[in-house]
C-alpha positions in Angstrom: 145.1 283.7 4.3 142.1 281.9 5.9 140.8 278.7 4.5 137.1 278.4 3.6 135.1 276.5 6.3 134.2 273.7 3.9 137.9 273.3 2.7 139.9 272.2 5.7 143.7 272.0 6.1 143.4 268.2 6.1 141.7 268.5 2.7 144.4 270.7 1.4 147.1 268.3 2.5 145.4 265.4 0.8 145.1 267.4 -2.4 148.8 268.2 -2.4 149.7 264.6 -1.9 147.5 263.6 -4.8 149.2 266.3 -7.0 152.6 265.0 -6.0 151.7 261.4 -6.9 150.7 262.3 -10.5 153.6 264.7 -11.1 156.9 264.0 -12.8 158.6 265.9 -10.0 160.0 263.9 -7.0 158.3 264.0 -3.6 160.2 266.2 -1.2 163.1 264.4 0.3 163.4 261.7 -2.4 166.9 261.5 -3.8 167.7 262.4 -7.4 168.1 259.3 -9.5 171.4 257.9 -10.8 171.3 257.6 -14.5 173.4 255.1 -16.4 173.9 255.0 -20.2 175.0 251.6 -21.6 175.9 252.3 -25.1 176.8 249.8 -27.8 177.8 250.3 -31.4 176.5 249.8 -34.9 173.4 247.7 -34.1 169.9 248.1 -35.3 166.7 247.0 -33.4 166.0 244.1 -35.7 169.0 242.2 -34.1 167.3 242.0 -30.7 164.7 239.6 -29.3 163.0 242.6 -27.7 162.3 243.7 -31.3 161.3 240.3 -32.7 164.6 238.6 -33.5 164.3 234.8 -32.9 167.9 233.8 -33.7 169.4 234.6 -30.3 168.6 234.9 -26.7 169.3 238.0 -24.5 168.1 237.3 -20.9 169.5 240.4 -19.3 168.1 242.8 -21.9 164.8 240.9 -21.7 164.8 241.6 -18.0 165.4 245.3 -18.7 162.5 245.3 -21.1 160.2 243.5 -18.7 161.0 245.9 -15.9 161.3 249.0 -18.1 160.1 250.4 -21.4 161.0 249.4 -25.0 161.0 252.4 -27.3 159.8 251.5 -30.8 160.8 254.8 -32.4 164.3 255.8 -31.1 166.7 257.4 -33.6 170.3 258.4 -33.9 170.1 261.8 -35.7 173.2 260.7 -37.7 173.8 257.2 -39.0 177.5 257.1 -38.0 179.6 257.4 -34.8 181.1 260.9 -34.4 178.2 263.1 -35.6 175.8 260.9 -33.6 177.9 261.2 -30.5 178.4 265.0 -31.1 174.6 265.3 -31.1 174.5 263.2 -27.9 177.0 265.3 -25.9 175.5 268.6 -27.0 171.8 267.8 -26.8 171.7 269.5 -30.2 171.7 268.4 -33.8 175.4 268.3 -34.8 174.6 270.3 -37.9 173.8 273.3 -35.7 177.5 273.4 -34.9 178.6 272.3 -38.3 180.0 269.2 -36.6 178.3 266.7 -38.9 181.3 265.5 -41.0 182.4 262.1 -39.7 185.8 262.2 -38.0 186.5 265.9 -38.7 187.6 267.8 -35.7 186.2 271.3 -35.2 186.5 274.0 -32.5 183.7 274.2 -30.0 182.9 276.3 -26.9 181.5 275.3 -23.5 177.8 275.2 -24.4 178.5 272.3 -26.8 179.3 270.1 -23.8 175.8 269.9 -22.3 176.9 267.2 -19.8 178.8 269.8 -17.9 175.6 271.2 -16.6 175.0 267.9 -14.8 178.5 268.1 -13.3 177.9 271.7 -12.3 174.5 270.6 -10.7 176.3 268.2 -8.3 176.2 265.0 -10.3 179.2 262.7 -10.3 179.6 262.2 -14.1 181.7 259.5 -15.6 182.5 258.4 -19.2 184.4 255.2 -20.1 185.1 253.8 -23.4 184.6 256.4 -26.1 184.1 260.1 -26.8 184.3 260.7 -30.6 183.0 264.3 -30.3 184.5 265.7 -33.5 186.6 268.3 -31.6 190.0 269.9 -32.0 191.9 272.9 -30.7 193.7 273.5 -27.4 191.0 275.6 -25.9 188.3 273.1 -26.8 190.2 270.2 -25.2 190.8 272.3 -22.1 187.0 272.7 -21.8 186.6 269.0 -22.2 188.7 268.4 -19.0 186.0 270.2 -17.0 183.0 268.3 -18.5 183.2 264.9 -16.7 184.1 264.2 -13.1 186.0 261.1 -14.4 186.7 260.4 -18.1 188.9 257.5 -19.4 190.0 254.0 -18.7 189.7 254.3 -14.9 186.3 256.0 -14.8 183.8 254.4 -12.5 180.7 255.5 -10.6 182.1 253.4 -7.7 185.0 255.8 -7.2 185.3 257.0 -3.5 185.3 260.6 -4.9 181.6 260.2 -5.7 180.8 260.1 -2.0 177.0 260.6 -1.6 176.5 262.4 -5.0 174.1 260.9 -7.5 175.9 259.8 -10.6 175.5 260.0 -14.4 177.6 257.3 -16.1 178.2 256.5 -19.7 179.9 253.2 -20.6 180.6 252.1 -24.1 181.2 248.7 -25.6 182.7 248.2 -29.1 182.1 244.4 -29.4 179.4 244.9 -32.0 181.3 247.6 -33.9 181.7 247.0 -37.6 185.4 246.1 -37.0 184.1 242.8 -35.7 183.0 242.0 -39.2 185.7 243.7 -41.3 187.8 240.6 -41.9 187.7 241.0 -45.7 187.4 237.2 -46.0 185.4 234.7 -43.9 187.6 231.7 -44.3 189.7 232.2 -41.1 186.9 233.1 -38.7 186.2 231.0 -35.7 183.0 228.9 -35.7 180.2 231.4 -35.0 177.8 230.7 -32.1 174.9 231.7 -34.5 174.4 229.5 -37.5 174.5 231.7 -40.7 172.3 229.2 -42.4 169.4 229.7 -40.0 169.3 233.5 -39.7 166.5 235.5 -41.3 168.1 238.2 -43.4 166.4 241.6 -43.8 165.3 242.0 -47.4 167.2 245.3 -48.1 170.4 243.2 -48.7 170.8 240.3 -51.2 171.0 236.8 -49.8 174.7 235.9 -50.2 176.8 233.6 -48.0 179.1 236.4 -46.9 176.1 238.6 -45.9 174.7 235.7 -43.9 178.1 235.2 -42.2 178.5 238.9 -41.3 174.9 239.0 -40.0 175.4 235.9 -37.8 178.7 237.2 -36.5 176.9 240.5 -35.5 174.1 238.5 -33.8 176.8 236.6 -31.8 178.1 240.0 -30.7 174.6 241.0 -29.5 174.7 237.9 -27.2 178.0 239.0 -25.9 176.6 242.5 -25.2 173.8 240.9 -23.2 176.4 239.3 -20.9 178.1 242.8 -20.5 174.8 244.3 -19.5 174.5 241.6 -16.9 177.7 242.6 -15.3 176.3 246.1 -14.6 173.0 244.7 -13.3 174.9 242.5 -10.9 177.1 245.3 -9.8 174.2 247.7 -9.2 172.3 245.1 -7.2 175.3 244.1 -5.1 175.9 247.8 -4.2 172.2 248.4 -3.7 172.3 251.1 -6.4 169.8 249.5 -8.8 166.8 250.7 -6.7 168.1 254.3 -7.4 169.3 254.0 -10.9 167.5 254.6 -14.2 169.3 252.7 -17.1 169.2 253.7 -20.8 170.5 250.9 -23.1 170.9 251.9 -26.8 173.2 251.7 -29.8 175.0 254.7 -31.2 173.3 254.3 -34.6 172.0 251.6 -37.0 173.6 248.3 -38.0 176.5 247.0 -40.0 174.8 245.3 -43.0 175.4 247.4 -46.1 173.1 250.3 -46.6 172.8 250.6 -42.8 175.5 252.4 -40.9 176.6 255.6 -42.6 173.5 255.7 -44.9 170.4 257.9 -44.6 167.9 255.1 -44.4 165.9 253.8 -41.4 168.4 251.0 -41.1 171.1 253.6 -40.4 169.1 255.9 -38.0 166.8 253.7 -36.0 168.3 252.3 -32.8 167.2 249.9 -30.1 166.5 251.6 -26.8 165.3 250.1 -23.5 164.9 252.3 -20.5 164.7 250.7 -17.0 163.3 252.6 -14.0 163.2 251.2 -10.5 159.9 251.3 -8.5 160.5 254.7 -7.0 161.0 256.3 -10.4 158.5 254.3 -12.5 156.3 257.4 -12.8 159.0 259.0 -14.9 158.6 256.5 -17.7 156.4 257.5 -20.7 154.3 254.4 -20.3 153.8 251.7 -17.7 156.6 249.2 -16.9 156.7 246.3 -19.3 155.0 248.2 -22.1 156.3 249.6 -25.3 156.4 253.3 -26.2 155.7 254.7 -29.7 156.9 258.1 -28.7 159.5 259.3 -31.1 162.8 260.3 -29.5 166.2 261.2 -30.9 169.7 261.6 -29.6 169.5 265.3 -29.1 166.7 264.5 -26.6 168.8 262.2 -24.4 171.0 264.6 -22.3 168.2 267.1 -21.9 166.1 264.2 -20.6 168.9 263.4 -18.0 169.0 267.0 -17.0 165.2 267.0 -16.6 165.4 263.8 -14.4 168.0 265.6 -12.3 165.7 268.6 -11.9 167.8 270.9 -14.1 166.0 272.8 -16.8 167.6 272.3 -20.2 168.9 275.5 -21.8 166.7 276.9 -24.6 169.5 276.7 -27.2 169.4 272.9 -27.5 167.3 271.2 -30.1 166.5 268.2 -27.8 163.2 267.7 -26.0 163.1 266.0 -22.6 160.8 262.9 -22.6 161.1 262.1 -18.9 161.5 264.1 -15.7 160.4 267.5 -14.3 160.7 269.3 -17.6 159.1 266.7 -19.9 157.9 268.3 -23.1 155.1 267.3 -25.5 156.0 264.4 -27.8 157.7 265.3 -31.1 155.7 265.6 -34.2 158.8 264.8 -36.3 162.3 263.5 -35.8 164.9 265.2 -37.9 168.0 263.3 -39.2 171.1 264.1 -41.3 173.9 262.5 -43.1 176.9 264.2 -44.6 179.7 262.0 -45.7 181.4 258.6 -45.8 185.1 259.2 -45.7 186.0 261.7 -48.5 182.6 261.3 -50.2 180.7 264.5 -49.3 177.0 263.5 -49.9 174.7 265.4 -47.6 171.1 264.5 -47.0 168.4 265.4 -44.4 165.5 263.3 -43.2 162.2 263.6 -41.4 160.3 260.8 -39.6 156.7 261.3 -38.5 156.1 257.8 -37.0 154.7 256.3 -40.2 156.5 257.9 -43.1 160.2 258.6 -43.7 161.2 261.5 -46.0 164.8 261.9 -47.3 166.1 264.8 -49.2 169.4 264.1 -51.1 171.3 267.3 -51.9 173.9 265.7 -54.2 171.7 263.3 -56.2 174.4 263.0 -58.9 176.3 260.7 -56.5 175.7 257.0 -55.8 175.8 255.4 -52.3 178.1 252.5 -53.2 181.3 254.6 -53.4 184.2 252.6 -52.0 185.6 253.8 -48.7 188.6 252.2 -47.0 186.9 250.9 -43.8 183.3 249.8 -44.6 184.4 247.9 -47.8 186.5 245.6 -45.6 183.2 243.8 -44.7 182.9 240.5 -46.7 179.2 241.4 -47.0 179.9 244.6 -48.9 182.5 243.0 -51.1 180.1 240.2 -52.0 177.3 242.6 -52.9 179.7 244.5 -55.1 180.8 241.3 -56.8 177.2 240.2 -57.3 176.2 243.6 -58.8 179.1 243.8 -61.2 178.3 240.2 -62.3 174.7 241.4 -63.1 173.2 239.0 -60.5 171.4 241.5 -58.2 167.7 242.4 -58.3 166.3 245.7 -59.3 165.8 246.8 -55.7 169.3 245.8 -54.8 170.7 247.6 -57.8 169.5 251.0 -56.5 172.4 251.1 -54.1 174.7 251.6 -57.1 172.6 254.2 -58.9 172.4 258.0 -58.5 170.1 259.1 -55.7 166.6 260.4 -56.2 166.3 264.0 -55.1 163.6 263.0 -52.7 162.5 259.7 -51.3 159.3 258.9 -49.3 158.8 255.5 -47.6 155.8 254.1 -45.8 157.4 252.4 -42.8 154.3 250.5 -41.9 153.9 248.7 -45.2 157.6 249.0 -46.3 159.8 248.9 -43.2 162.9 248.1 -45.3 162.4 251.1 -47.6 162.5 249.4 -51.0 159.6 251.3 -52.6 160.1 255.0 -53.0 156.7 256.7 -53.1 157.9 260.2 -53.9 156.6 260.2 -57.5 153.3 258.5 -56.6 150.2 260.8 -57.1 148.5 259.4 -54.0 151.3 260.5 -51.7 151.9 264.1 -52.9 150.2 265.6 -49.9 152.4 263.7 -47.4 155.5 264.4 -49.5 154.7 268.2 -49.5 154.1 268.1 -45.7 157.4 266.4 -44.9 159.3 268.4 -47.5 158.1 271.6 -45.9 158.9 270.3 -42.4 162.5 269.7 -43.5 162.9 273.0 -45.3 161.5 274.9 -42.3 163.6 273.0 -39.7 167.0 273.4 -41.4 166.4 277.2 -41.5 165.0 277.4 -38.0 168.0 275.7 -36.4 170.5 277.4 -38.8 171.9 274.2 -40.2 175.6 274.7 -40.8 175.9 271.4 -42.5 175.5 273.1 -45.8 178.9 274.8 -45.5 181.3 273.1 -47.9 184.0 270.9 -46.6 186.8 273.2 -47.8 185.3 276.2 -46.2 185.0 274.4 -42.8 188.6 273.3 -43.1 189.7 276.8 -43.7 187.7 278.2 -40.7 189.1 275.5 -38.4 192.7 276.4 -39.5 191.9 280.0 -38.6 190.9 278.9 -35.1 187.2 279.7 -35.6 184.1 277.8 -34.4 181.4 277.8 -37.0 178.5 278.5 -34.7 180.0 281.9 -33.4 181.5 282.8 -36.8 178.2 282.4 -38.7 176.3 284.6 -36.3 179.1 287.3 -35.9 179.3 287.9 -39.6 175.6 287.3 -40.3 176.4 284.6 -42.8 173.7 284.4 -45.5 172.9 280.8 -44.5 169.3 280.8 -45.8 170.5 281.8 -49.2 173.1 279.0 -49.1 170.4 276.5 -48.2 168.2 277.7 -51.0 171.0 277.3 -53.5 171.6 273.7 -52.2 167.9 273.0 -52.7 168.1 274.2 -56.3 171.2 272.2 -56.9 169.4 269.1 -55.8 166.4 269.9 -57.9 168.5 270.0 -61.0 166.3 272.3 -63.1 167.6 273.9 -66.3 165.9 277.1 -65.4 168.3 277.5 -62.5 171.4 277.2 -64.8 172.1 281.0 -64.7 172.0 280.9 -60.9 174.5 278.1 -60.7 176.8 279.8 -63.1 176.5 283.1 -61.3 177.5 281.5 -58.0 180.7 280.1 -59.5 182.0 283.7 -59.2 181.1 284.1 -55.5 183.8 285.0 -53.0 182.3 282.4 -50.6 183.6 278.9 -51.0 180.3 277.2 -50.1 178.3 279.1 -52.7 180.8 278.1 -55.4 180.5 274.5 -54.2 176.7 274.4 -54.4 176.8 276.2 -57.8 179.1 273.6 -59.3 177.1 270.9 -57.6 174.0 272.0 -59.4 175.9 271.9 -62.7 177.2 268.4 -61.8 173.6 267.3 -61.3 172.5 268.7 -64.6 175.4 267.0 -66.4 174.8 263.6 -64.7 171.1 263.7 -65.7 172.1 264.6 -69.3 170.4 268.0 -69.2 173.4 270.1 -70.2 173.8 270.3 -74.0 177.2 272.0 -73.9 180.0 272.7 -71.5 179.4 276.2 -70.0 182.5 278.4 -70.6 182.7 279.0 -66.8 183.6 275.4 -66.1 187.1 275.0 -67.5 188.7 277.9 -65.6 187.8 276.1 -62.4 190.5 273.6 -63.1 192.8 276.0 -61.3 195.3 275.0 -58.6 194.1 277.9 -56.5 190.5 276.8 -56.6 189.1 274.8 -53.7 189.5 271.1 -54.6 185.9 270.2 -53.8 184.9 272.7 -56.6 187.6 271.8 -59.1 187.0 268.1 -58.8 183.3 268.5 -59.6 184.2 270.7 -62.6 186.5 268.0 -63.9 183.8 265.4 -63.3 181.4 267.5 -65.4 184.0 267.6 -68.2 184.3 263.8 -68.2 180.5 263.5 -68.4 180.3 266.1 -71.2 182.8 264.5 -73.6 186.1 266.0 -72.5 187.3 262.8 -70.8 191.0 263.3 -71.4 191.1 266.8 -69.8 188.8 265.9 -66.9 190.4 262.6 -66.1 194.0 264.0 -66.3 193.1 266.7 -63.9 191.5 264.3 -61.4 194.5 262.0 -61.8 196.8 265.0 -60.9 194.9 265.4 -57.7 194.8 261.7 -56.8 195.6 261.5 -53.1 194.2 259.6 -50.2 190.9 261.0 -48.8 190.8 263.6 -51.6 187.9 265.0 -53.5 189.3 263.8 -56.8 189.1 260.2 -55.8 185.5 260.7 -54.8 184.7 262.1 -58.3 186.6 259.2 -60.0 184.6 256.7 -57.9 181.4 258.4 -58.9 182.4 258.2 -62.5 182.7 254.4 -62.1 183.6 252.7 -65.5 184.2 256.1 -67.2 187.8 256.1 -65.8 188.9 253.5 -68.4 191.1 256.0 -70.3 193.5 256.2 -67.4 193.7 252.5 -66.8 197.5 252.4 -67.3 198.1 255.2 -64.8 195.8 253.5 -62.3 197.7 250.2 -62.7 200.9 252.1 -61.9 199.4 253.7 -58.8 197.9 250.3 -57.7 201.3 248.6 -57.9 204.0 251.2 -57.3 202.6 253.9 -54.9 204.2 254.0 -51.5 200.9 254.9 -49.9 198.5 252.0 -49.1 195.3 254.1 -49.5 196.5 255.4 -52.8 197.0 251.8 -53.9 193.6 250.8 -52.5 191.6 253.4 -54.4 193.5 252.8 -57.6 192.6 249.1 -57.2 189.0 250.1 -56.5 188.7 251.9 -59.8 190.3 249.1 -61.7 187.8 246.7 -60.2 185.0 249.0 -61.4 186.5 248.8 -64.9 186.6 245.0 -64.7 190.4 244.9 -64.8 190.7 243.4 -61.3 188.6 241.2 -59.2 186.8 242.3 -56.0 189.0 239.9 -54.0 192.0 241.9 -55.0 190.9 245.1 -53.3 192.9 244.4 -50.1 196.3 242.9 -49.6 197.3 240.1 -47.2 198.9 242.5 -44.7 195.5 244.3 -44.3 193.7 240.9 -44.0 196.1 239.7 -41.3 195.7 243.0 -39.3 191.9 242.9 -39.5 191.7 239.3 -38.2 193.6 240.4 -35.1 191.0 243.1 -34.5 188.2 240.6 -35.1 189.7 238.2 -32.5 189.9 241.1 -30.0 186.3 242.0 -30.6 185.2 238.3 -30.2 187.3 237.6 -27.1 187.3 240.9 -25.3 183.6 241.7 -25.0 183.6 242.3 -21.2 185.2 245.7 -21.5 184.7 249.1 -19.9 183.2 247.6 -16.8 182.0 249.5 -13.7 184.9 248.5 -11.5 188.5 249.4 -12.2 189.7 246.4 -10.0 188.1 244.0 -12.5 190.4 243.2 -15.5 188.6 244.1 -18.7 189.9 241.0 -20.6 186.6 239.4 -21.6 187.1 236.3 -19.5 
């Protein structure tokens, strides 16, 4: 093809150079970047100077921020470890795979492990410190062996096997994990480097000495993390790798103060994230170096973004959207979040962020959030809040943690960043409420959200060796109908009573669960005038326990305390659905006080004793300080000392002892 006389070859070359300079693609011959994930645990943005905290100093993270980009709107799709990390490894909302129950292993196939595409593309991929992918099954674990080039205690991007390959590394540090704070008491702690009396508490928690102590201890951990980050920066500089390495620093979800980690609020989902890019890759950043980005990103975006940086097109089955690299997509209009359980408390919700407003849909609004679970209640902060509430000393806003959920919540994060004023019932916000409600309803159907399958049904499928994703598509499971039933259950309208009752006869476990859940909501709100005849037969040993437990809970609320409580007592076992129902009934368990005393003092199982004590505390028969025994306290202080001392862990070099000193 001949060039026009007025458009010379030299002109064309200049034009091509200009196009290359403004593109997200790399100029020909430029090496693909290394990418390093530095991941910490259980820490919200408000604990960092980069986000305004003035109680501590973090010089290494400040250097990253100055030479990179601070993201103002980064979110963990789930507010707790394993579903968040399941989302991270798959580039897809964990609910798409039904992998949203915390610490519940499920069977997965190769597409779940999106990182493998980086390995297959020639990257040297390493993971050190943690997986937590919610997987089980021999075949799934065999697939996992092929995902990473190195995975485990000896993993390092400095291994000779890497040779000249670019690397993707993920290193995890647990120093800020909640287990740093779960000492039950505060009297045996070392002197904290951060003065609890000088910290500025966020207002979503009451101002109590134990809450201040836990918050200060967490801030001390952030300072330790800064030193850990410095080790990586020094190593990369020494090996002349920093000039080729893009660094992502972030937490796996929100922070440890109560109503943060594990709960569906902004304090559970929003995470700190700083992305550093060296000079040669600065054009990959969404804004200029040293600036802040308001672009909304979520965990399902992260691995697709790394693929994009590597020049690999993310597959179309992921929910994530690359925000850097060759395949960068348009910014999200919404970020979608989810929450399913804390321990045995099945309490699903979904959320939508639009950058200004946060919408939450609670699908089991008959439950309260402050249901005791064995780990999180080891925090002195949580125990102190319980004690203050039960003594009648908490404010109206702090009482809501102990009250049944609203079906919907809407918060204006600009004027109410701590989400203390629910706007869902305000006339002026009905248009925004309808918009975000519709966005949520549309999205969960679009992605085929399997998080609405009941816990019992998922357990049965896993025992049969089935992965939920394939199973639902192979049998054409009526998921949209199930979601509609869950929505009706959360609405709690008497006009839907016949639908709830009809679904109790379904041969599908999940439909029975959402049918009884709708009835539990009606009973809790005082809308049922009589016990439907269909309820009592559900107290059957052959019925799924998540269904029968709710049936018994309904009986207790409707006046048949003896029958309902006796049934729940007969099913009293650690991590069981009956305990969850008893916890949700709170002081209504008084008629079985003597039996609970026997369990609390005579059971051979520690968790059985724990939850019996928890119920007695709610009855006012024991004090909050009696929830845990001395053996548990001693054990937890050992973990605390390990977290405080061993913060230089999972380092880049295997020849360096990870002993924190």
